N, C-alpha and C positions, 0 to 999 in steps of 0.2 A: 246240639240239638240236631236231631234226625230229619232227613228229607222230609219223612212223612209229619213230624211233628211241625216243620216249617210250613208245611203245607196246610195243616190245620189252624197255625195262626195266622197265615194270610188270609184265609176263609174267614176266621173269626174277625180280623180287623175290617176286612171288606163289608161284612155284616154290621160291624160296629158304626163304619161310617154311614151306611144306609140307615142305620136305625137313628142315628143323631139327627139325619136329615129330615126324617120322617117325623120326629118329637116336635122339631122347629116348624114343620108343615102344618102339624097338628094344631098347635097353639096358635100360631099366626092368622090359622084360618079361622078360628075363633076369637079373634079381637084382641089377643093379648100381646103385650110389647115386651120383646126381648131386653135384658137389662144386664149391664155388665156392674158389678160391685167390687170392692178393693178385696184382693186376696192377703194382704198383710195389712193388719188391723191392730189397732193400740191395744183392745182388750177383746177377747174371745167370749163367747156367751158361757154363762155360768151353767154347766151342766155335771151333776155329780161325778159320773163314772166316764167323762170324756176330759181327755188331756190334750191341750193345745199344744203345737210345735213352737216353741222361741224363735224369732227372727230378728236377730239385732236385740234393739230396745221395744221392739213389737212381737207380734205372733202371726203366725199362717192361720187363716180361716180354719176352723172345725165346720162351718157352714155359713153360708151366704144371709142366713136367716133374720139377723136383727137389721142389717142394712135394708133389706127387700122390705122389712116391714116399716122403716121410715120412709120409704117410697110411698107404702100405702098412705101414711100419714100426711104427706105432700100432694095426695090427691090421684096417685096411679091406681086406676081400678083393678086391673088384670094384667100381672107380669109373671115372667119366666126367665129362668136361667139356667145355663148348663156350664159347670166349670170345675175345677179342681178344688178340692177340700183336702185337710190334712188333719191327721189324728196322731198324736205321739205314743208310740208303742201297740199300734193295732197291726199285728202280722200274723197271718194265717191261711188257712183255704179261701176263705171269703173277705178276708182283710189285706189291705197295704196300707201304710203310712199316709200313701198320696192314692186318692180315688175320684171318680168323676160323679158330681152329683146334679141331678135335675131337681129344681125346685119351682113351684108356683103357687101365687098367691092370688086371691080375688076379694074385693068388698063385697057386701051384701052377701055373704055366703056361710056356710057353718060346715062342720066335717061331714054331714051328710050329702052336701052339693060335691064336696071333695071326693067323694067316695064316687059319684056320678062321672065326675070328670075322669077318674082313674080307670073305672069300666070302659069309659068310651075310648081311652086312650091304649090301653091294654088291648082291646078289640082291633083297633085302628092299626097297631103296630104289628100285630100279628099278620093280618091279612097282607099290609105292606112287606113285610119280611119273609113270612112262612108260606102266605097266600093261604092261609087257613086258620083256624081257632084252636089248633092242638098241637102240642110238643111233644119229644120225648126226653125226659131227664132222669138220670140215674134208673134208666131200666123201666120208668114208670111213663105211660101215657097219660098226659094231663091235659085236660077239656078245660079251656080258658073262658069258654063261654056255652050256656048262658048263667050255669050253677056258681055262685059265691056263697060259700057258707058264712055266716055272721054270728059270732058265740061272743057273749061278754066274759070280760077277764074273770068275774066273778063266777059264773057258769064253768067255765075251763079248769079254773082252779079247784074247785069244790069237785068236779067230774074226776080230774087226773091227778091232784096233787092233796085232796082230802082237806083244803083249808080256805078260809076266805080272806084274800089280802085287803080287800077293800076295809072290811071290819076289823081286821086285826093285822094290819101292816107292819111287815118285818122285812128291811132292805136286802138283808142276805139271804133270807129264807127264799124271798121273791124271785130274786135273779139266779138262784139255783134251781129253784123247781120250775121257773119258766123255762130255762135250757133243757134240763134233765128228766122234767115230766111233762109239761105241758106241749113244748113245741114239738116233741117225738110224737104225739098222738094226733096233731092235726093233719087232716087229710092230705095226702100227695096227690088225687086224684084231680082236683079241681081248686081254685083259689080258696082261701080261708081268711077272714077278715075277724081278727080278734081288737075287740072293741070295748070303750068304756073302762079305763085305765084308772086306779088309785091315784088321787090328786099328788099324791108324794113322788111318783114318778111320772109326773108331765107337767114341769115347771112352767112351759109355756102356753099350755093349753087352759081354756076357759074350764071353770068347773059347772057341773050342771046345777041349774037353779034349785030343783026341787031334792037334789042329792048332792050337796057340796063337796062330800068325801070322793065322789066321782068325778073325772076329767073327761072331757070330750077328745078323745083321743083313740085314733085306732092305727093298727097295723096289719098290713097286707103279706100273706105268706102264699107261696108258689112254690110247688115241688119241696115242701119243707122249709124254704128260704125266705127270710124277713127281707121285704125287697120295697115296700114303702112305709112311712110313717107319716101320719096326717093330724092336723088339729082343727078344732075352732079355737081361733088364737084368743089368748087372753090379751085386752086391751086395758084393763084398768092400770094406771101407774101405780096407785099405791099398792095393790096386791102383787103387781109384778117386782116391785122393790123390796116388797117383804119375801117374795119365795127367792130372790136372788141372795137375799140376807141369810136365808135360812140355808141354803144350798153351799154357800160360802163356810158356814159355820160347821156343815156337815163334811165339807172337803177338809177343813182344817183339823177336824177331830179324827179324821182318816189317815191324817198324814199328808195328804195331797197338796199342791200347789193351789193357792188361792189366787185369784183374779181381782181386780178392781171391778166395780160395776160399770155398766157402760153408760154413763149419764146422758150422752146424746141421743142412745135409744129411749131411754126413759122420759127425756125431755119430748120426744116425738110423740109418745103416749099421752103426755100431758096436753099437747096440742088436740088430741082427738083423732081416733080410729074408728070408723063404723064397724059393725059386725063384719068378720074377716074370717075366711078359713085358708089353710095353706098345707101343700104336702112336700115331702122330700121322697125322691127315687133313687136308688143307686142304680146308675147307669150300668156300671161293671158287671152286676149281679144279673141284671136284665138281659145283657148280651150273652153272659154265662148260660142262661136258662135256653135261650134260643137258639146258641150253637152247641147246646149239651156240654158244655165245658164243666168239668167238676173244680177247677182251681181258679182265682182271680187271673194268676200268671198267665193261663191260656188266652186271655182275651185283653190284655193290655200290655204295651210293650215297656221294657226297662222298670220293671218292678224292683222294689228294693229289698 
């Protein structure tokens, strides 16, 4: 590593430290409780395209989501966590098998409330870290405030891919067109929220009452990079079990490892959770944006 590379890495790591400190300050000042849940777990959350890393007779978590929702069931109203997560086989410019995730959840909220949290968080962090609300990434100046475009998945796919994935869902076509046709067309000048996903790709999100084929999920893109994934949380134990079973069958058909259902989590849903919303934000990617780094290797030490 050259002296220039070492200097840039040190600068990014100092920024990373300040950013994590600011994240904690943001949530604690708003009445959230910081929690710590297990990294090594008996069963991972069932998601079609995410594979867990084995650890003896357990797995390293792909997300702390299910344990954090168990805390919601136990009466914790506002919680957040910053910690390592692991996903097998994910390696590239934006991916490392180990990465740092921020997740937060709150009761009596939905995905629109979580979007307001996210706007406030991004604005707060930009002011704290960048002393303003704009940054430059990949040669583009990005204004983080006040404009956030919001477009539904249906609108985006009809406009950029020429078909409606809500009415005619196709897993492979959806994933390919999202990456190759839709994401490249999203603005790089300001944040974009892609909202209301087909229920088939939102296994942990609540369906819309008036349109059950659509799930209350959104993703935030900044500079073309997917940064945050948020839901109105699914709290119906019967529906959640059904979705897990369907996901397990889809994984089996695709030749992927299948996992047991997380019965402890499902029991917590049976005890009851009020309406809730939550989000997951990639800390490494946020540091990349603010540091102007093009690869995850530039903002975290000891990448694999």
